[in-house]
C-alpha positions as CSV (number, residue, x, y, z in Angstrom):
1,X,-25.6,184.1,-28.0
2,X,-29.1,184.4,-27.5
3,X,-30.7,187.1,-29.9
4,X,-33.6,189.0,-28.6
5,X,-35.5,190.4,-31.9
6,X,-34.2,194.3,-32.0
7,X,-32.5,194.5,-28.8
8,X,-29.1,195.8,-31.2
9,X,-31.0,197.3,-33.8
10,X,-30.1,201.4,-34.5
11,X,-31.8,203.2,-37.1
12,X,-33.0,200.1,-38.4
13,X,-29.9,198.0,-39.0
14,X,-28.7,195.0,-36.7
15,X,-25.5,193.8,-36.8
16,X,-21.4,193.7,-36.1
17,X,-19.7,196.1,-37.3
18,X,-16.1,196.4,-37.2
19,X,-12.9,197.2,-39.3
20,X,-14.0,196.7,-43.6
21,X,-12.2,193.9,-44.6
22,X,-11.7,192.5,-48.0
23,X,-14.6,192.8,-49.9
24,X,-15.9,189.8,-52.7
25,X,-15.4,189.8,-56.2
26,X,-17.4,191.9,-58.5
27,X,-20.2,189.8,-59.4
28,X,-24.3,189.6,-58.4
29,X,-26.5,186.2,-59.4
30,X,-29.0,187.3,-61.4
31,X,-32.5,187.0,-59.8
32,X,-34.6,189.6,-61.7
33,X,-38.0,188.4,-60.2
34,X,-40.5,191.3,-58.4
35,X,-38.3,194.4,-59.8
36,X,-40.7,196.5,-57.9
37,X,-44.2,195.7,-59.1
38,X,-45.0,198.8,-61.2
39,X,-43.4,197.3,-65.2
40,X,-45.7,195.3,-66.0
41,X,-42.9,192.7,-67.5
42,X,-41.4,192.7,-64.2
43,X,-43.9,191.5,-62.9
44,X,-44.4,189.1,-65.4
45,X,-40.6,187.8,-64.5
46,X,-41.8,187.5,-60.9
47,X,-44.6,185.4,-61.7
48,X,-42.4,183.2,-64.5
49,X,-39.1,182.9,-61.9
50,X,-41.1,181.9,-58.9
51,X,-42.5,178.9,-60.8
52,X,-39.6,177.7,-61.6
53,X,-37.1,178.1,-59.2
54,X,-36.6,181.1,-57.6
55,X,-38.4,179.5,-54.0
56,X,-36.1,176.6,-54.3
57,X,-32.9,179.4,-53.9
58,X,-31.1,178.9,-56.8
59,X,-28.7,180.2,-59.5
60,X,-30.9,182.1,-61.7
61,X,-28.0,183.4,-64.3
62,X,-28.8,180.2,-66.4
63,X,-32.0,180.3,-65.9
64,X,-32.2,184.0,-67.2
65,X,-30.7,183.7,-70.5
66,X,-32.5,179.9,-71.0
67,X,-35.6,181.2,-71.2
68,X,-34.1,184.9,-73.2
69,X,-36.1,187.1,-70.2
70,X,-33.2,189.7,-70.9
71,X,-34.8,189.9,-74.4
72,X,-38.4,190.4,-73.1
73,X,-37.3,192.9,-70.0
74,X,-34.6,194.7,-71.2
75,X,-35.2,196.2,-75.0
76,X,-33.4,199.1,-73.4
77,X,-31.8,198.8,-69.8
78,X,-33.3,201.2,-67.0
79,X,-31.5,205.0,-67.0
80,X,-30.7,207.3,-64.9
81,X,-33.6,209.3,-66.6
82,X,-36.3,206.4,-65.4
83,X,-34.9,206.6,-61.7
84,X,-35.5,209.9,-61.6
85,X,-39.2,208.9,-62.0
86,X,-39.3,206.1,-59.8
87,X,-37.7,207.8,-57.3
88,X,-39.1,211.0,-58.0
89,X,-35.8,213.1,-57.6
90,X,-34.8,215.7,-60.0
91,X,-32.4,214.1,-62.2
92,X,-29.8,216.5,-61.9
93,X,-29.4,216.1,-58.4
94,X,-29.1,212.2,-58.6
95,X,-26.4,212.6,-61.5
96,X,-24.4,214.3,-58.2
97,X,-24.2,211.2,-57.4
98,X,-22.3,209.5,-60.3
99,X,-18.9,211.0,-58.9
100,X,-19.5,209.5,-55.3
101,X,-21.4,211.9,-52.0
102,X,-21.8,214.5,-53.0
103,X,-20.6,217.8,-50.2
104,X,-21.5,217.8,-47.2
105,X,-23.2,221.5,-47.6
106,X,-26.0,219.3,-50.0
107,X,-26.7,217.6,-46.4
108,X,-26.4,214.5,-47.6
109,X,-24.0,213.0,-44.1
110,X,-23.6,211.0,-42.0
111,X,-23.5,210.6,-38.3
112,X,-20.8,208.2,-36.9
113,X,-21.2,207.2,-33.4
114,X,-20.6,204.2,-30.9
115,X,-23.2,202.1,-28.7
116,X,-21.9,199.1,-26.2
117,X,-22.4,195.0,-27.0
118,X,-23.7,192.8,-25.0
119,X,-20.7,190.6,-25.8
120,X,-18.4,193.5,-25.1
121,X,-16.5,196.1,-27.3
122,X,-19.2,198.5,-29.2
123,X,-20.6,199.2,-32.2
124,X,-20.4,201.4,-34.6
125,X,-23.4,203.2,-36.2
126,X,-23.1,204.7,-39.2
127,X,-26.7,206.7,-38.7
128,X,-27.4,209.5,-42.1
129,X,-28.9,212.7,-41.7
130,X,-32.4,213.5,-42.3
131,X,-32.2,214.4,-46.3
132,X,-30.0,211.2,-46.4
133,X,-32.6,208.7,-44.5
134,X,-35.5,210.0,-47.0
135,X,-33.5,209.8,-50.1
136,X,-32.6,206.1,-48.6
137,X,-36.2,204.8,-47.8
138,X,-37.3,206.3,-51.2
139,X,-34.7,203.8,-53.0
140,X,-35.7,201.0,-50.4
141,X,-40.1,201.3,-50.9
142,X,-39.7,202.2,-53.9
143,X,-37.1,199.6,-55.5
144,X,-36.0,196.9,-52.6
145,X,-38.9,196.6,-51.5
146,X,-41.1,193.5,-52.3
147,X,-37.5,192.2,-54.3
148,X,-37.7,188.1,-53.0
149,X,-35.0,187.2,-50.6
150,X,-33.4,184.0,-50.7
151,X,-35.6,181.7,-48.2
152,X,-32.9,181.4,-45.7
153,X,-32.4,184.2,-45.5
154,X,-34.3,185.0,-42.2
155,X,-33.3,188.1,-40.7
156,X,-35.0,192.1,-41.9
157,X,-37.5,189.9,-43.7
158,X,-40.8,191.3,-42.7
159,X,-42.7,187.9,-41.8
160,X,-39.7,186.0,-40.9
161,X,-38.6,185.5,-37.6
162,X,-35.6,184.1,-35.3
163,X,-38.4,180.9,-34.5
164,X,-38.1,180.8,-39.0
165,X,-34.0,181.0,-38.4
166,X,-34.4,177.8,-36.5
167,X,-37.1,175.4,-36.9
168,X,-35.5,174.0,-40.0
169,X,-33.3,172.9,-37.6
170,X,-34.8,170.8,-35.0
171,X,-34.2,167.0,-33.9
172,X,-30.8,167.3,-35.7
173,X,-27.9,164.8,-35.3
174,X,-25.5,167.9,-35.4
175,X,-26.3,171.9,-35.5
176,X,-23.0,174.0,-36.5
177,X,-23.0,178.3,-35.3
178,X,-20.6,179.5,-37.7
179,X,-20.6,183.5,-37.3
180,X,-19.4,186.7,-39.9
181,X,-17.1,188.4,-39.1
182,X,-17.7,192.9,-39.8
183,X,-20.5,191.5,-42.1
184,X,-21.9,195.3,-42.8
185,X,-18.2,196.2,-43.5
186,X,-17.7,193.2,-45.9
187,X,-20.5,194.0,-48.2
188,X,-18.6,196.4,-50.2
189,X,-19.7,199.1,-52.9
190,X,-18.5,197.2,-56.0
191,X,-21.1,194.3,-54.4
192,X,-23.7,196.8,-53.8
193,X,-23.2,198.1,-57.6
194,X,-23.1,194.6,-59.5
195,X,-26.5,194.0,-57.0
196,X,-28.2,196.6,-58.6
197,X,-26.4,196.0,-62.7
198,X,-28.2,192.0,-62.0
199,X,-31.3,193.7,-61.7
200,X,-31.3,196.0,-65.0
201,X,-30.4,199.3,-64.1
202,X,-28.0,201.3,-66.3
203,X,-23.9,201.6,-65.0
204,X,-24.9,205.2,-64.2
205,X,-27.7,203.9,-62.9
206,X,-26.1,201.7,-60.9
207,X,-23.2,203.8,-59.7
208,X,-25.6,206.0,-58.4
209,X,-27.9,204.2,-56.7
210,X,-24.5,201.9,-54.5
211,X,-22.9,205.6,-54.6
212,X,-26.4,207.0,-52.4
213,X,-26.7,203.5,-51.0
214,X,-22.9,202.9,-49.4
215,X,-20.5,205.1,-47.8
216,X,-17.0,204.7,-47.1
217,X,-16.8,201.5,-49.8
218,X,-19.5,199.1,-47.6
219,X,-23.0,199.3,-46.4
220,X,-22.9,201.5,-43.2
221,X,-24.9,200.2,-40.6
222,X,-27.5,203.0,-40.1
223,X,-28.8,202.9,-43.4
224,X,-32.6,201.8,-44.0
225,X,-31.6,200.4,-47.2
226,X,-28.6,198.5,-45.6
227,X,-31.0,195.8,-44.2
228,X,-32.6,194.9,-47.6
229,X,-29.3,194.9,-49.4
230,X,-28.0,193.3,-47.1
231,X,-30.1,190.0,-47.9
232,X,-30.3,190.4,-52.0
233,X,-27.0,190.9,-52.4
234,X,-26.0,187.8,-50.6
235,X,-28.1,185.3,-52.7
236,X,-25.2,184.0,-54.4
237,X,-23.5,183.2,-50.8
238,X,-27.0,181.9,-49.5
239,X,-27.9,180.1,-52.4
240,X,-23.9,177.8,-52.7
241,X,-24.8,177.2,-48.4
242,X,-27.6,176.0,-49.6
243,X,-27.0,173.9,-51.9
244,X,-23.8,172.5,-50.2
245,X,-26.4,171.5,-46.3
246,X,-28.6,169.5,-49.0
247,X,-26.1,167.3,-50.8
248,X,-25.8,166.3,-47.9
249,X,-29.2,166.6,-46.7
250,X,-29.3,169.2,-44.1
251,X,-30.6,172.0,-43.7
252,X,-28.6,176.1,-44.0
253,X,-30.5,179.2,-42.9
254,X,-29.1,183.1,-42.3
255,X,-30.2,185.5,-40.3
256,X,-27.7,188.4,-40.5
257,X,-24.5,187.8,-39.7
258,X,-25.6,184.3,-38.2
259,X,-25.0,180.8,-40.3
260,X,-26.6,178.4,-38.7
261,X,-26.4,174.3,-40.5
262,X,-27.7,171.1,-39.1
263,X,-27.0,167.2,-40.4
264,X,-29.0,164.0,-39.6
265,X,-25.7,162.3,-39.2
266,X,-22.4,163.0,-37.0
267,X,-19.9,161.2,-39.5
268,X,-16.2,161.5,-40.7
269,X,-17.6,163.3,-43.5
270,X,-18.6,166.3,-41.4
271,X,-15.0,167.7,-41.4
272,X,-15.0,167.3,-44.8
273,X,-18.2,170.4,-45.3
274,X,-17.4,172.9,-42.1
275,X,-14.2,173.5,-44.3
276,X,-15.8,173.1,-47.6
277,X,-18.6,176.0,-46.3
278,X,-15.2,178.3,-45.2
279,X,-14.1,177.9,-48.6
280,X,-17.7,179.0,-49.7
281,X,-17.5,181.9,-47.1
282,X,-14.3,183.1,-47.7
283,X,-14.8,183.1,-52.2
284,X,-17.9,185.1,-51.4
285,X,-15.7,187.9,-49.5
286,X,-16.0,187.2,-45.6
287,X,-14.4,185.8,-42.6
288,X,-15.4,183.6,-39.8
289,X,-15.5,185.6,-36.5
290,X,-12.7,183.3,-34.5
291,X,-13.4,184.9,-31.0
292,X,-16.6,182.4,-31.6
293,X,-15.2,179.8,-33.3
294,X,-17.5,177.5,-35.1
295,X,-19.5,174.9,-33.4
296,X,-20.4,172.4,-33.4
297,X,-23.5,170.7,-31.3
298,X,-24.4,167.2,-31.7
299,X,-27.7,165.6,-30.5
300,X,-26.3,165.0,-26.7
301,X,-25.5,168.4,-26.4
302,X,-27.8,171.7,-26.1
303,X,-28.2,172.5,-29.4
304,X,-29.2,176.4,-30.4
305,X,-30.0,179.0,-33.2
306,X,-29.9,182.5,-33.1
307,X,-30.6,181.5,-29.4
308,X,-32.8,179.7,-29.5
309,X,-33.3,175.7,-28.4
310,X,-33.9,173.2,-30.6
311,X,-33.0,169.9,-29.8
312,X,-36.9,168.6,-29.8
313,X,-38.9,172.0,-30.5
314,X,-38.1,175.2,-30.8
315,X,-38.0,176.7,-27.6
316,X,-36.3,179.9,-25.3
317,X,-33.1,178.6,-23.7
318,X,-33.7,177.1,-19.8
319,X,-32.3,179.7,-18.2
320,X,-34.5,183.0,-19.8
321,X,-37.7,180.9,-18.7
322,X,-36.3,180.9,-15.3
323,X,-35.3,184.3,-15.5
324,X,-39.3,184.8,-16.2
325,X,-40.4,182.5,-14.1
326,X,-38.4,184.2,-10.8
327,X,-39.8,188.0,-12.1
328,X,-43.0,187.2,-11.7
329,X,-43.2,185.6,-9.0
330,X,-41.5,188.9,-7.8
331,X,-44.0,190.8,-9.4
332,X,-47.3,188.6,-7.7
333,X,-45.1,189.8,-4.2
334,X,-44.6,193.3,-5.3
335,X,-41.0,193.0,-5.0
336,X,-39.7,193.5,-8.7
337,X,-38.7,197.5,-9.2
338,X,-41.1,199.1,-11.2
339,X,-37.8,199.9,-14.0
340,X,-38.4,196.2,-14.5
341,X,-41.7,196.2,-15.6
342,X,-41.4,196.9,-19.1
343,X,-38.7,194.1,-19.4
344,X,-40.7,191.6,-18.2
345,X,-43.5,192.4,-20.5
346,X,-41.1,192.3,-22.9
347,X,-40.2,189.3,-22.1
348,X,-43.2,187.5,-21.8
349,X,-44.3,189.2,-25.3
350,X,-40.9,187.1,-26.4
351,X,-41.4,184.2,-25.2
352,X,-45.5,184.2,-26.6
353,X,-44.2,184.8,-29.8
354,X,-41.4,181.2,-29.9
355,X,-44.9,179.5,-28.5
356,X,-46.7,180.6,-31.1
357,X,-44.3,180.6,-34.3
358,X,-42.5,177.1,-33.7
């Protein structure tokens, strides 16, 4: 399905939210590069790891242990007291989060509502109250922004777009689209807490951070921290799928819950690759969205990635381009309703973005 940037975004988050599913293993592949930009040791780690394997999306656990970076970076863990200083929040206030979210009387709560999906059904939004949202924004700005995500991740990443997600798949013999079901609800509290532990926070501080950033055991769609954490906590998933695609000479990208693979040839082994993909997805705690199924598109068919056509070059779908021509004509002849003019301007800007970035 075609995805216009920002169309489904609510309170800085987009993506599907349905019933919660089984969570992933309580583990996270450590990626220590770029842990904030403040302490000098972390700036050193960012440079060392980036110059080694981080940009190739490799699992860094063994690399970090081999280089002895834990000894240089973590002579002591980052404690709750450190977190209090970094966030400029009294430690007593943070301590109230150790066993879960403080009572609603403290001002920390969520408002739940639904919005219709373009594809049908209802999207559940869990919007934090202003006080909780402000705290989550601080975590986003001071702890999460600047941490490198896997190169295959294109959604919710500044400077990356659906065009970046589509470009690696241009001119391939086969393009495969897979949608993950219940994406945000499937990112569990355990996974988020494991991520914070992996980047150096103490058990107490990690529990507090995970409690602030999750609701009822999962990432809430509507919290400012959820988009960034959905990428950071899924680096292991991206690493495994990227390695698998490269093993068969292919490419892998992910835009939130939309996974795209492409390969230079369609062979009998393609079904085997799809089976491996499913195994990895399920091992990481996700399910494939069976309503949309797995879409395998060969070169003689229209191939798409995040709604953009990628057969010969990245382009908007022909149906959209035809619709825009008709709307332009109606605008020139004065027959375009005033209510449609803003929509036309938005689509024109989108088409220009695609043409410029492809």
